[in-house]
Structure formats: C-alpha cells, structure tokens
PDB file of N, CA, C and O in Angstrom:
ATOM      1  N   MET A   1      30.552 169.487  62.396  1.00  0.00           N
ATOM      2  CA  MET A   1      31.664 168.631  62.736  1.00  0.00           C
ATOM      3  C   MET A   1      31.742 168.517  64.259  1.00  0.00           C
ATOM      4  O   MET A   1      31.469 169.474  64.984  1.00  0.00           O
ATOM      5  N   TYR A   2      32.109 167.360  64.713  1.00  0.00           N
ATOM      6  CA  TYR A   2      32.202 167.076  66.140  1.00  0.00           C
ATOM      7  C   TYR A   2      33.668 167.009  66.530  1.00  0.00           C
ATOM      8  O   TYR A   2      34.464 166.388  65.826  1.00  0.00           O
ATOM      9  N   ALA A   3      34.043 167.640  67.645  1.00  0.00           N
ATOM     10  CA  ALA A   3      35.455 167.790  67.958  1.00  0.00           C
ATOM     11  C   ALA A   3      35.876 167.238  69.317  1.00  0.00           C
ATOM     12  O   ALA A   3      37.054 166.929  69.500  1.00  0.00           O
ATOM     13  N   PHE A   4      34.982 167.106  70.257  1.00  0.00           N
ATOM     14  CA  PHE A   4      35.357 166.664  71.590  1.00  0.00           C
ATOM     15  C   PHE A   4      35.127 165.165  71.740  1.00  0.00           C
ATOM     16  O   PHE A   4      34.111 164.656  71.268  1.00  0.00           O
ATOM     17  N   PRO A   5      36.046 164.440  72.386  1.00  0.00           N
ATOM     18  CA  PRO A   5      35.910 162.985  72.517  1.00  0.00           C
ATOM     19  C   PRO A   5      34.566 162.536  73.078  1.00  0.00           C
ATOM     20  O   PRO A   5      34.032 161.508  72.663  1.00  0.00           O
ATOM     21  N   GLU A   6      34.019 163.299  74.014  1.00  0.00           N
ATOM     22  CA  GLU A   6      32.741 162.924  74.627  1.00  0.00           C
ATOM     23  C   GLU A   6      31.584 162.990  73.638  1.00  0.00           C
ATOM     24  O   GLU A   6      30.548 162.358  73.847  1.00  0.00           O
ATOM     25  N   MET A   7      31.754 163.745  72.573  1.00  0.00           N
ATOM     26  CA  MET A   7      30.680 163.923  71.597  1.00  0.00           C
ATOM     27  C   MET A   7      30.406 162.647  70.793  1.00  0.00           C
ATOM     28  O   MET A   7      29.370 162.541  70.137  1.00  0.00           O
ATOM     29  N   ILE A   8      31.321 161.685  70.839  1.00  0.00           N
ATOM     30  CA  ILE A   8      31.115 160.445  70.084  1.00  0.00           C
ATOM     31  C   ILE A   8      29.861 159.717  70.558  1.00  0.00           C
ATOM     32  O   ILE A   8      29.253 158.963  69.798  1.00  0.00           O
ATOM     33  N   SER A   9      29.477 159.940  71.803  1.00  0.00           N
ATOM     34  CA  SER A   9      28.264 159.296  72.323  1.00  0.00           C
ATOM     35  C   SER A   9      27.002 159.770  71.624  1.00  0.00           C
ATOM     36  O   SER A   9      25.960 159.124  71.738  1.00  0.00           O
ATOM     37  N   LEU A  10      27.069 160.889  70.899  1.00  0.00           N
ATOM     38  CA  LEU A  10      25.917 161.333  70.111  1.00  0.00           C
ATOM     39  C   LEU A  10      25.627 160.365  68.963  1.00  0.00           C
ATOM     40  O   LEU A  10      24.569 160.442  68.338  1.00  0.00           O
ATOM     41  N   GLY A  11      26.554 159.466  68.688  1.00  0.00           N
ATOM     42  CA  GLY A  11      26.368 158.477  67.636  1.00  0.00           C
ATOM     43  C   GLY A  11      25.724 157.177  68.110  1.00  0.00           C
ATOM     44  O   GLY A  11      25.486 156.264  67.320  1.00  0.00           O
ATOM     45  N   LEU A  12      25.451 157.107  69.401  1.00  0.00           N
ATOM     46  CA  LEU A  12      24.781 155.922  69.944  1.00  0.00           C
ATOM     47  C   LEU A  12      23.273 156.083  69.871  1.00  0.00           C
ATOM     48  O   LEU A  12      22.750 157.197  69.928  1.00  0.00           O
ATOM     49  N   LEU A  13      22.595 154.982  69.748  1.00  0.00           N
ATOM     50  CA  LEU A  13      21.133 154.989  69.791  1.00  0.00           C
ATOM     51  C   LEU A  13      20.678 155.050  71.246  1.00  0.00           C
ATOM     52  O   LEU A  13      21.481 154.842  72.155  1.00  0.00           O
ATOM     53  N   GLU A  14      19.419 155.328  71.466  1.00  0.00           N
ATOM     54  CA  GLU A  14      18.886 155.440  72.822  1.00  0.00           C
ATOM     55  C   GLU A  14      19.163 154.167  73.616  1.00  0.00           C
ATOM     56  O   GLU A  14      18.882 153.065  73.147  1.00  0.00           O
ATOM     57  N   ASN A  15      19.708 154.319  74.803  1.00  0.00           N
ATOM     58  CA  ASN A  15      20.044 153.227  75.726  1.00  0.00           C
ATOM     59  C   ASN A  15      21.125 152.283  75.189  1.00  0.00           C
ATOM     60  O   ASN A  15      21.298 151.189  75.727  1.00  0.00           O
ATOM     61  N   GLN A  16      21.837 152.672  74.167  1.00  0.00           N
ATOM     62  CA  GLN A  16      22.898 151.838  73.609  1.00  0.00           C
ATOM     63  C   GLN A  16      24.218 152.160  74.304  1.00  0.00           C
ATOM     64  O   GLN A  16      24.476 153.305  74.676  1.00  0.00           O
ATOM     65  N   GLU A  17      25.042 151.139  74.471  1.00  0.00           N
ATOM     66  CA  GLU A  17      26.373 151.313  75.040  1.00  0.00           C
ATOM     67  C   GLU A  17      27.396 150.779  74.053  1.00  0.00           C
ATOM     68  O   GLU A  17      27.066 149.986  73.171  1.00  0.00           O
ATOM     69  N   TRP A  18      28.637 151.217  74.204  1.00  0.00           N
ATOM     70  CA  TRP A  18      29.711 150.712  73.355  1.00  0.00           C
ATOM     71  C   TRP A  18      29.985 149.259  73.695  1.00  0.00           C
ATOM     72  O   TRP A  18      30.055 148.914  74.874  1.00  0.00           O
ATOM     73  N   PRO A  19      30.143 148.391  72.694  1.00  0.00           N
ATOM     74  CA  PRO A  19      30.446 146.988  72.983  1.00  0.00           C
ATOM     75  C   PRO A  19      31.832 146.814  73.604  1.00  0.00           C
ATOM     76  O   PRO A  19      32.078 145.852  74.331  1.00  0.00           O
ATOM     77  N   SER A  20      32.739 147.759  73.308  1.00  0.00           N
ATOM     78  CA  SER A  20      34.083 147.726  73.901  1.00  0.00           C
ATOM     79  C   SER A  20      34.694 149.116  73.799  1.00  0.00           C
ATOM     80  O   SER A  20      34.231 149.955  73.025  1.00  0.00           O
ATOM     81  N   GLU A  21      35.721 149.347  74.574  1.00  0.00           N
ATOM     82  CA  GLU A  21      36.445 150.617  74.504  1.00  0.00           C
ATOM     83  C   GLU A  21      37.109 150.758  73.138  1.00  0.00           C
ATOM     84  O   GLU A  21      37.243 151.869  72.625  1.00  0.00           O
ATOM     85  N   ALA A  22      37.525 149.643  72.547  1.00  0.00           N
ATOM     86  CA  ALA A  22      38.155 149.671  71.225  1.00  0.00           C
ATOM     87  C   ALA A  22      37.172 150.169  70.163  1.00  0.00           C
ATOM     88  O   ALA A  22      37.556 150.948  69.291  1.00  0.00           O
ATOM     89  N   HIS A  23      35.916 149.733  70.224  1.00  0.00           N
ATOM     90  CA  HIS A  23      34.905 150.220  69.283  1.00  0.00           C
ATOM     91  C   HIS A  23      34.744 151.740  69.413  1.00  0.00           C
ATOM     92  O   HIS A  23      34.651 152.453  68.414  1.00  0.00           O
ATOM     93  N   LYS A  24      34.715 152.210  70.635  1.00  0.00           N
ATOM     94  CA  LYS A  24      34.570 153.645  70.878  1.00  0.00           C
ATOM     95  C   LYS A  24      35.761 154.408  70.303  1.00  0.00           C
ATOM     96  O   LYS A  24      35.579 155.449  69.671  1.00  0.00           O
ATOM     97  N   LYS A  25      36.971 153.904  70.513  1.00  0.00           N
ATOM     98  CA  LYS A  25      38.179 154.580  70.018  1.00  0.00           C
ATOM     99  C   LYS A  25      38.202 154.631  68.494  1.00  0.00           C
ATOM    100  O   LYS A  25      38.553 155.661  67.917  1.00  0.00           O
ATOM    101  N   VAL A  26      37.834 153.533  67.833  1.00  0.00           N
ATOM    102  CA  VAL A  26      37.804 153.520  66.370  1.00  0.00           C
ATOM    103  C   VAL A  26      36.773 154.527  65.860  1.00  0.00           C
ATOM    104  O   VAL A  26      37.040 155.271  64.917  1.00  0.00           O
ATOM    105  N   ALA A  27      35.598 154.547  66.484  1.00  0.00           N
ATOM    106  CA  ALA A  27      34.559 155.504  66.082  1.00  0.00           C
ATOM    107  C   ALA A  27      35.036 156.944  66.294  1.00  0.00           C
ATOM    108  O   ALA A  27      34.766 157.811  65.463  1.00  0.00           O
ATOM    109  N   GLN A  28      35.737 157.206  67.390  1.00  0.00           N
ATOM    110  CA  GLN A  28      36.268 158.549  67.632  1.00  0.00           C
ATOM    111  C   GLN A  28      37.271 158.919  66.546  1.00  0.00           C
ATOM    112  O   GLN A  28      37.244 160.039  66.035  1.00  0.00           O
ATOM    113  N   PHE A  29      38.140 158.007  66.195  1.00  0.00           N
ATOM    114  CA  PHE A  29      39.164 158.270  65.189  1.00  0.00           C
ATOM    115  C   PHE A  29      38.534 158.641  63.850  1.00  0.00           C
ATOM    116  O   PHE A  29      39.013 159.541  63.160  1.00  0.00           O
ATOM    117  N   ILE A  30      37.455 157.941  63.484  1.00  0.00           N
ATOM    118  CA  ILE A  30      36.825 158.174  62.183  1.00  0.00           C
ATOM    119  C   ILE A  30      35.805 159.318  62.236  1.00  0.00           C
ATOM    120  O   ILE A  30      35.720 160.110  61.298  1.00  0.00           O
ATOM    121  N   GLY A  31      35.046 159.408  63.302  1.00  0.00           N
ATOM    122  CA  GLY A  31      33.922 160.335  63.330  1.00  0.00           C
ATOM    123  C   GLY A  31      34.211 161.732  63.824  1.00  0.00           C
ATOM    124  O   GLY A  31      33.515 162.675  63.447  1.00  0.00           O
ATOM    125  N   LEU A  32      35.230 161.887  64.668  1.00  0.00           N
ATOM    126  CA  LEU A  32      35.505 163.205  65.248  1.00  0.00           C
ATOM    127  C   LEU A  32      36.556 163.947  64.438  1.00  0.00           C
ATOM    128  O   LEU A  32      37.556 163.364  64.020  1.00  0.00           O
ATOM    129  N   GLY A  33      36.332 165.200  64.226  1.00  0.00           N
ATOM    130  CA  GLY A  33      37.267 166.011  63.460  1.00  0.00           C
ATOM    131  C   GLY A  33      37.248 165.708  61.977  1.00  0.00           C
ATOM    132  O   GLY A  33      38.118 166.169  61.238  1.00  0.00           O
ATOM    133  N   ASN A  34      36.269 164.941  61.532  1.00  0.00           N
ATOM    134  CA  ASN A  34      36.134 164.555  60.136  1.00  0.00           C
ATOM    135  C   ASN A  34      35.139 165.521  59.480  1.00  0.00           C
ATOM    136  O   ASN A  34      33.952 165.515  59.807  1.00  0.00           O
ATOM    137  N   GLY A  35      35.625 166.337  58.566  1.00  0.00           N
ATOM    138  CA  GLY A  35      34.773 167.324  57.912  1.00  0.00           C
ATOM    139  C   GLY A  35      33.609 166.735  57.144  1.00  0.00           C
ATOM    140  O   GLY A  35      32.628 167.430  56.877  1.00  0.00           O
ATOM    141  N   ARG A  36      33.702 165.463  56.784  1.00  0.00           N
ATOM    142  CA  ARG A  36      32.606 164.807  56.068  1.00  0.00           C
ATOM    143  C   ARG A  36      31.470 164.413  57.007  1.00  0.00           C
ATOM    144  O   ARG A  36      30.342 164.196  56.563  1.00  0.00           O
ATOM    145  N   VAL A  37      31.762 164.322  58.292  1.00  0.00           N
ATOM    146  CA  VAL A  37      30.751 163.971  59.292  1.00  0.00           C
ATOM    147  C   VAL A  37      30.238 165.297  59.870  1.00  0.00           C
ATOM    148  O   VAL A  37      30.723 165.785  60.891  1.00  0.00           O
ATOM    149  N   ASP A  38      29.244 165.856  59.180  1.00  0.00           N
ATOM    150  CA  ASP A  38      28.772 167.190  59.516  1.00  0.00           C
ATOM    151  C   ASP A  38      27.332 167.219  60.029  1.00  0.00           C
ATOM    152  O   ASP A  38      26.693 168.271  60.042  1.00  0.00           O
ATOM    153  N   SER A  39      26.831 166.074  60.446  1.00  0.00           N
ATOM    154  CA  SER A  39      25.496 166.026  61.046  1.00  0.00           C
ATOM    155  C   SER A  39      25.449 164.852  62.024  1.00  0.00           C
ATOM    156  O   SER A  39      26.253 163.924  61.941  1.00  0.00           O
ATOM    157  N   GLN A  40      24.512 164.911  62.932  1.00  0.00           N
ATOM    158  CA  GLN A  40      24.374 163.812  63.880  1.00  0.00           C
ATOM    159  C   GLN A  40      23.993 162.522  63.157  1.00  0.00           C
ATOM    160  O   GLN A  40      24.419 161.441  63.564  1.00  0.00           O
ATOM    161  N   ASP A  41      23.208 162.618  62.108  1.00  0.00           N
ATOM    162  CA  ASP A  41      22.834 161.423  61.350  1.00  0.00           C
ATOM    163  C   ASP A  41      24.068 160.725  60.796  1.00  0.00           C
ATOM    164  O   ASP A  41      24.151 159.497  60.824  1.00  0.00           O
ATOM    165  N   LYS A  42      25.023 161.494  60.295  1.00  0.00           N
ATOM    166  CA  LYS A  42      26.251 160.905  59.764  1.00  0.00           C
ATOM    167  C   LYS A  42      27.100 160.312  60.880  1.00  0.00           C
ATOM    168  O   LYS A  42      27.715 159.261  60.698  1.00  0.00           O
ATOM    169  N   LEU A  43      27.140 160.976  62.031  1.00  0.00           N
ATOM    170  CA  LEU A  43      27.875 160.440  63.168  1.00  0.00           C
ATOM    171  C   LEU A  43      27.257 159.125  63.625  1.00  0.00           C
ATOM    172  O   LEU A  43      27.974 158.176  63.942  1.00  0.00           O
ATOM    173  N   ILE A  44      25.946 159.067  63.661  1.00  0.00           N
ATOM    174  CA  ILE A  44      25.247 157.823  64.013  1.00  0.00           C
ATOM    175  C   ILE A  44      25.596 156.732  63.006  1.00  0.00           C
ATOM    176  O   ILE A  44      25.846 155.589  63.388  1.00  0.00           O
ATOM    177  N   GLU A  45      25.612 157.078  61.738  1.00  0.00           N
ATOM    178  CA  GLU A  45      25.945 156.103  60.695  1.00  0.00           C
ATOM    179  C   GLU A  45      27.353 155.541  60.917  1.00  0.00           C
ATOM    180  O   GLU A  45      27.558 154.330  60.831  1.00  0.00           O
ATOM    181  N   VAL A  46      28.305 156.403  61.198  1.00  0.00           N
ATOM    182  CA  VAL A  46      29.681 155.949  61.463  1.00  0.00           C
ATOM    183  C   VAL A  46      29.703 155.040  62.688  1.00  0.00           C
ATOM    184  O   VAL A  46      30.239 153.933  62.634  1.00  0.00           O
ATOM    185  N   CYS A  47      29.129 155.501  63.775  1.00  0.00           N
ATOM    186  CA  CYS A  47      29.177 154.738  65.026  1.00  0.00           C
ATOM    187  C   CYS A  47      28.498 153.381  64.905  1.00  0.00           C
ATOM    188  O   CYS A  47      29.019 152.378  65.392  1.00  0.00           O
ATOM    189  N   GLN A  48      27.344 153.348  64.262  1.00  0.00           N
ATOM    190  CA  GLN A  48      26.619 152.083  64.140  1.00  0.00           C
ATOM    191  C   GLN A  48      27.377 151.091  63.254  1.00  0.00           C
ATOM    192  O   GLN A  48      27.337 149.884  63.489  1.00  0.00           O
ATOM    193  N   THR A  49      28.063 151.605  62.241  1.00  0.00           N
ATOM    194  CA  THR A  49      28.849 150.729  61.377  1.00  0.00           C
ATOM    195  C   THR A  49      30.065 150.207  62.127  1.00  0.00           C
ATOM    196  O   THR A  49      30.417 149.035  61.991  1.00  0.00           O
ATOM    197  N   VAL A  50      30.705 151.048  62.909  1.00  0.00           N
ATOM    198  CA  VAL A  50      31.854 150.608  63.709  1.00  0.00           C
ATOM    199  C   VAL A  50      31.404 149.582  64.753  1.00  0.00           C
ATOM    200  O   VAL A  50      32.094 148.586  64.970  1.00  0.00           O
ATOM    201  N   ILE A  51      30.279 149.809  65.388  1.00  0.00           N
ATOM    202  CA  ILE A  51      29.763 148.867  66.385  1.00  0.00           C
ATOM    203  C   ILE A  51      29.532 147.490  65.774  1.00  0.00           C
ATOM    204  O   ILE A  51      29.631 146.481  66.474  1.00  0.00           O
ATOM    205  N   ALA A  52      29.228 147.435  64.486  1.00  0.00           N
ATOM    206  CA  ALA A  52      28.974 146.151  63.809  1.00  0.00           C
ATOM    207  C   ALA A  52      30.254 145.361  63.522  1.00  0.00           C
ATOM    208  O   ALA A  52      30.180 144.188  63.157  1.00  0.00           O
ATOM    209  N   ILE A  53      31.418 145.981  63.681  1.00  0.00           N
ATOM    210  CA  ILE A  53      32.676 145.248  63.466  1.00  0.00           C
ATOM    211  C   ILE A  53      32.799 144.206  64.571  1.00  0.00           C
ATOM    212  O   ILE A  53      32.645 144.533  65.748  1.00  0.00           O
ATOM    213  N   PRO A  54      33.076 142.951  64.204  1.00  0.00           N
ATOM    214  CA  PRO A  54      33.155 141.887  65.214  1.00  0.00           C
ATOM    215  C   PRO A  54      34.187 142.181  66.305  1.00  0.00           C
ATOM    216  O   PRO A  54      35.231 142.782  66.049  1.00  0.00           O
ATOM    217  N   MET A  55      33.879 141.753  67.501  1.00  0.00           N
ATOM    218  CA  MET A  55      34.737 141.966  68.663  1.00  0.00           C
ATOM    219  C   MET A  55      36.149 141.427  68.431  1.00  0.00           C
ATOM    220  O   MET A  55      37.125 142.034  68.872  1.00  0.00           O
ATOM    221  N   ASP A  56      36.259 140.292  67.742  1.00  0.00           N
ATOM    222  CA  ASP A  56      37.588 139.699  67.532  1.00  0.00           C
ATOM    223  C   ASP A  56      38.401 140.407  66.455  1.00  0.00           C
ATOM    224  O   ASP A  56      39.575 140.089  66.265  1.00  0.00           O
ATOM    225  N   LYS A  57      37.803 141.358  65.749  1.00  0.00           N
ATOM    226  CA  LYS A  57      38.496 142.098  64.690  1.00  0.00           C
ATOM    227  C   LYS A  57      38.787 143.548  65.067  1.00  0.00           C
ATOM    228  O   LYS A  57      39.678 144.162  64.480  1.00  0.00           O
ATOM    229  N   ILE A  58      38.066 144.103  66.021  1.00  0.00           N
ATOM    230  CA  ILE A  58      38.132 145.540  66.285  1.00  0.00           C
ATOM    231  C   ILE A  58      39.520 146.004  66.728  1.00  0.00           C
ATOM    232  O   ILE A  58      39.909 147.134  66.434  1.00  0.00           O
ATOM    233  N   LYS A  59      40.268 145.161  67.423  1.00  0.00           N
ATOM    234  CA  LYS A  59      41.590 145.584  67.897  1.00  0.00           C
ATOM    235  C   LYS A  59      42.669 145.495  66.830  1.00  0.00           C
ATOM    236  O   LYS A  59      43.764 146.026  67.012  1.00  0.00           O
ATOM    237  N   ILE A  60      42.373 144.833  65.724  1.00  0.00           N
ATOM    238  CA  ILE A  60      43.387 144.700  64.675  1.00  0.00           C
ATOM    239  C   ILE A  60      42.988 145.421  63.386  1.00  0.00           C
ATOM    240  O   ILE A  60      43.733 145.400  62.406  1.00  0.00           O
ATOM    241  N   VAL A  61      41.835 146.050  63.387  1.00  0.00           N
ATOM    242  CA  VAL A  61      41.344 146.738  62.197  1.00  0.00           C
ATOM    243  C   VAL A  61      42.136 148.034  61.983  1.00  0.00           C
ATOM    244  O   VAL A  61      42.504 148.716  62.939  1.00  0.00           O
ATOM    245  N   ASP A  62      42.389 148.357  60.713  1.00  0.00           N
ATOM    246  CA  ASP A  62      42.994 149.648  60.399  1.00  0.00           C
ATOM    247  C   ASP A  62      42.014 150.440  59.535  1.00  0.00           C
ATOM    248  O   ASP A  62      40.932 149.954  59.206  1.00  0.00           O
ATOM    249  N   ILE A  63      42.396 151.645  59.176  1.00  0.00           N
ATOM    250  CA  ILE A  63      41.482 152.531  58.454  1.00  0.00           C
ATOM    251  C   ILE A  63      41.084 151.954  57.092  1.00  0.00           C
ATOM    252  O   ILE A  63      39.946 152.123  56.655  1.00  0.00           O
ATOM    253  N   VAL A  64      42.013 151.280  56.428  1.00  0.00           N
ATOM    254  CA  VAL A  64      41.699 150.664  55.133  1.00  0.00           C
ATOM    255  C   VAL A  64      40.689 149.541  55.324  1.00  0.00           C
ATOM    256  O   VAL A  64      39.744 149.421  54.545  1.00  0.00           O
ATOM    257  N   ASP A  65      40.879 148.710  56.357  1.00  0.00           N
ATOM    258  CA  ASP A  65      39.908 147.654  56.661  1.00  0.00           C
ATOM    259  C   ASP A  65      38.525 148.246  56.932  1.00  0.00           C
ATOM    260  O   ASP A  65      37.514 147.744  56.442  1.00  0.00           O
ATOM    261  N   CYS A  66      38.502 149.309  57.712  1.00  0.00           N
ATOM    262  CA  CYS A  66      37.218 149.941  58.032  1.00  0.00           C
ATOM    263  C   CYS A  66      36.493 150.368  56.762  1.00  0.00           C
ATOM    264  O   CYS A  66      35.288 150.155  56.627  1.00  0.00           O
ATOM    265  N   ALA A  67      37.225 150.968  55.835  1.00  0.00           N
ATOM    266  CA  ALA A  67      36.613 151.466  54.604  1.00  0.00           C
ATOM    267  C   ALA A  67      36.249 150.354  53.638  1.00  0.00           C
ATOM    268  O   ALA A  67      35.182 150.393  53.026  1.00  0.00           O
ATOM    269  N   THR A  68      37.112 149.372  53.491  1.00  0.00           N
ATOM    270  CA  THR A  68      36.903 148.366  52.445  1.00  0.00           C
ATOM    271  C   THR A  68      36.188 147.109  52.918  1.00  0.00           C
ATOM    272  O   THR A  68      35.337 146.581  52.201  1.00  0.00           O
ATOM    273  N   ASN A  69      36.514 146.620  54.103  1.00  0.00           N
ATOM    274  CA  ASN A  69      35.908 145.368  54.573  1.00  0.00           C
ATOM    275  C   ASN A  69      34.632 145.575  55.377  1.00  0.00           C
ATOM    276  O   ASN A  69      33.763 144.703  55.405  1.00  0.00           O
ATOM    277  N   TYR A  70      34.516 146.732  56.032  1.00  0.00           N
ATOM    278  CA  TYR A  70      33.371 146.958  56.910  1.00  0.00           C
ATOM    279  C   TYR A  70      32.493 148.127  56.465  1.00  0.00           C
ATOM    280  O   TYR A  70      31.518 148.463  57.137  1.00  0.00           O
ATOM    281  N   ASP A  71      32.834 148.741  55.343  1.00  0.00           N
ATOM    282  CA  ASP A  71      32.023 149.807  54.743  1.00  0.00           C
ATOM    283  C   ASP A  71      31.702 150.968  55.696  1.00  0.00           C
ATOM    284  O   ASP A  71      30.612 151.538  55.643  1.00  0.00           O
ATOM    285  N   VAL A  72      32.652 151.308  56.559  1.00  0.00           N
ATOM    286  CA  VAL A  72      32.460 152.474  57.417  1.00  0.00           C
ATOM    287  C   VAL A  72      32.463 153.708  56.507  1.00  0.00           C
ATOM    288  O   VAL A  72      33.405 153.897  55.739  1.00  0.00           O
ATOM    289  N   PRO A  73      31.442 154.536  56.579  1.00  0.00           N
ATOM    290  CA  PRO A  73      31.331 155.684  55.661  1.00  0.00           C
ATOM    291  C   PRO A  73      32.231 156.855  56.049  1.00  0.00           C
ATOM    292  O   PRO A  73      32.758 156.934  57.159  1.00  0.00           O
ATOM    293  N   TYR A  74      32.380 157.751  55.093  1.00  0.00           N
ATOM    294  CA  TYR A  74      33.058 159.046  55.264  1.00  0.00           C
ATOM    295  C   TYR A  74      34.556 158.924  55.511  1.00  0.00           C
ATOM    296  O   TYR A  74      35.151 159.760  56.190  1.00  0.00           O
ATOM    297  N   ILE A  75      35.160 157.878  54.956  1.00  0.00           N
ATOM    298  CA  ILE A  75      36.609 157.709  55.014  1.00  0.00           C
ATOM    299  C   ILE A  75      37.160 157.991  53.630  1.00  0.00           C
ATOM    300  O   ILE A  75      36.685 157.431  52.642  1.00  0.00           O
ATOM    301  N   SER A  76      38.153 158.851  53.555  1.00  0.00           N
ATOM    302  CA  SER A  76      38.808 159.136  52.286  1.00  0.00           C
ATOM    303  C   SER A  76      40.156 158.435  52.267  1.00  0.00           C
ATOM    304  O   SER A  76      41.019 158.714  53.099  1.00  0.00           O
ATOM    305  N   LEU A  77      40.336 157.530  51.324  1.00  0.00           N
ATOM    306  CA  LEU A  77      41.593 156.793  51.206  1.00  0.00           C
ATOM    307  C   LEU A  77      42.534 157.418  50.199  1.00  0.00           C
ATOM    308  O   LEU A  77      43.628 156.903  49.970  1.00  0.00           O
ATOM    309  N   SER A  78      42.127 158.516  49.598  1.00  0.00           N
ATOM    310  CA  SER A  78      43.011 159.153  48.614  1.00  0.00           C
ATOM    311  C   SER A  78      43.585 160.442  49.130  1.00  0.00           C
ATOM    312  O   SER A  78      44.349 161.103  48.426  1.00  0.00           O
TER     313      SER A  78
END
C-alpha cells in the first residue's frame, strides 16, 4: 500500500507527466491508502485509468463516476 502523496508518481510511465493537477488529485484519492492497491502494477493501473478521464470531466467526476463511467479499478462502492 502506498501512503505518501509523492508516491502517486510511481503510477506514471517513464517520462510521463500528469495532464493536470486535478488528474493527480483524483489518482491520489483512489490510489493512496487503498488496501486493494498493494503493488506498483495496480497503482499504475489506477493512474493510467485516471489519466484517461477527459480534461473537461476530471474536475466534476466523483468516485461513483470513476468506478462506473471510467472503469477506474480497485474502488469499492459497497
């Protein structure tokens, strides 16, 4: 499990940058402190899926949207 905000960058691919600060914040919210994200591969999966959320949607997306509309993994809605 990853716990420090700076650790979210472990979910980026080589030479990749966050498309926006909002994308980074959403990825931190979902990927850090999440017991289901217990490997770097899973963190990468979360981050890459969050990065794919369109720029015009990232500031209005909520956790349910992330799980249902954008298929961000390792979210428990129950």
